N, C-alpha and C positions, 0 to 999 in steps of 0.2 A: 504494500500500500504506500509506503514512504517513497519507494522508487517511482510509482505512478504520480504522486504529488509533485515530486521534483521535476519529472518529465513534463508535467502539465505547466508548471511554473516557467520552465525553460521555453516551452513552445509559446506561451503567452508573451514572454519577453521578446522572442524573435518576431512574433506577429506585430507587436507594438513598434519595434524598430523598422520593420518593413513598411508599416503604415506611415511612420514619420518620414521615411525616404520618399514614399509616393506623394505625400503632401508637399514636401520640399521641392520635388521635381515639378509638380503641377504649378507651384508658386513661381519657380524660376522660369518656366515656360510662359506663364502669363506676363511676367515682368519683361521678358524678351519680346513678346508680341506687342506689348504697350510701347516699348522703346522703338521698335521698328515703325509702328504707326506714327509716332511723334517725330521721328528723325529721318525717315526714308520715304521714297516714292517708288512705285513699281514701274519697270520698263514697260512701255505700251506694246512692245513686240513680244517679249518672252516672259515678262512678269517678275524678273529678278529684282530684288530690293536694291535700290541705289541711294547712296547718301551723298549729298553735296556739301563739301567742306569749304570750297572756295571756287573762284573762277566764274566764267560766264554761264548763261542759261542754256547754251547749246551743250547738251550732254551726249556722251557716248557710253552705251551700256557696256560694262566690263564683261558681260556674259556673251551677248550675241552681236556686239559692236554696232547696234542700230543707233543712229542719231535721233535725238528727240529733244523737245523743249521742256525744260524743268518746270516752267510756269504752268503750261496748259497740257503737257504730256502729248502734244502732237508729234507724230513721226515726221522727221525732217528729211528733205531731199539729200541724196548722196552727192549730187552735182553741186548744189549750192545751199547748204543747210542754214546759212545766215539769211537767206531770202525771207524766211519766216519773220525775222525781226525787222525787215525793210518793207514789208507788205503793209500798206495803210489799212487794209481791211482786217488785219490780224489783231487780236486783243493784246498781243505781245509786241506790237510795233514799238521799236526803239528801246526795247528792254533786254538787249543782248547781254549787258553787264549786270 
């Protein structure tokens, strides 16, 4: 009987440790998701998370190499990606920097 009680106690302790690890993992994942939402945008072509630290609003996805506008997420022309910022009809006109 004593052996069964000790085994039960050990099993309960392991379950509590596993439960704590699962809660910590879920918490970490939620914090990561929140950080990505606050600090990144997704590439309009492949969906990769992109963080802008500096530079102009013409972005190049590090994953698929697509050019896109950081402000409106429009896919930009390979031939003249800056035309988007020169187009009077664009909501991003003049906002290349």
